[in-house]
N, C-alpha and C positions, 0 to 999 in steps of 0.2 A: 439162271444162266450166268452164274459167276465163273469166271475163268480162274483156275487155280494155277498160280505161278510158282515155279520151283527154281531156287538158285542152284547153280552148279558149284559144288565146292572147289576151292582153289586146289585142294589136294588131288583132284582129278587131273588138272592141268600139270601139276608137279609130276604125277605118275606118267603122263604122256611124255614130258620132257625127259624124265629118267629113262624111260623105255627107248626113246629115239636115240639119246646120247649113248645109252648102253649098247645099242646095236652098232653105232658108229665106232665106238671104242673096241668092241669085240671083233669087228671085221678088221679094224686096223691091227689089232693084236695077232689075228690069224695071218694077215698079210706079212707081218714082220717075223713070224715064227721061224722061218728058215734063215733069216738074216737079222738076228737080234742086234740092238744098238750096243755100242761099246760102253756099257755101264756094269757096275759090280754085280747086281742081282738080275741081269737080263735073262739068265737061264730059268728064272721062275715065271717068266711071261706074265707080268702083272696086268697088262691091258686085257688079256683074255679073261683073267679072274675078275677084275673090276668090271669089265663089260658085262660078264655073265651075272654078277651080283646086281648091277644096275638094271639089267633086263628083268630079273626076278622081282626086285623091289618095285620097279615101275609097274610091272604086271599086277602085283598085289595092290598097289595104290589104285590102279585103274579098276580092278575087280571090286574092291570094297567101297569105292566112292563114286562109282559110275552113276550118271543121271538116270532117273527112273527107277532106281532100286528102292524097294519098300523098306522103310526102317520102322522098328517098333517103338 
């Protein structure tokens, strides 16, 4: 009756943070789409692209380091 304990990798929490912050940045970018700030490259809408990239990266981190995943 030995309990097997597993540590949750820190990368799982990094993935959660990336995912949450990515959603927040993406939504902010969509909200300012029609009224971009007065900067040089505002027409490229960087918050939308960075938010989307952070959502994807966070999802990958969560997928590959989730607790309970069997590793070889």
